[in-house]
C-alpha positions, 0 to 999 in steps of 0.5 A, spaced: 500 500 500 505 504 501 508 503 494 501 506 492 501 512 496 508 513 493 506 513 486 500 517 487 505 522 490 510 521 485 505 523 479 502 529 483 509 532 483 511 530 476 504 533 473 502 538 478 495 540 474 493 533 476 493 534 483 486 536 484 483 530 481 488 525 484 488 528 491 482 524 493 485 518 490 491 519 494 487 520 501 483 513 499 489 510 498 492 512 505 485 510 509 486 503 506 493 503 508 491 505 515 485 500 515 490 494 513 495 496 518 490 496 523 488 489 521 495 487 521 496 490 528 490 486 531 492 479 528 499 480 531 496 482 538 492 476 538 497 471 535 502 474 541 497 473 546 495 466 544 502 464 544 504 467 551 498 463 553 501 456 550 507 458 554 504 458 560 501 451 560 
């Protein structure tokens, strides 16, 4: 996802006249990236919690 954000930013830098049209798409990419990172963080926390329980048994 970060490469998607980077690519939008790169295109906007190269073609400043497209910024108004591309900015909403860039913002959507940022939101998707944040949501995906949140899901990954939750899964990591769950896995770590479960592995700690197994170690205690």
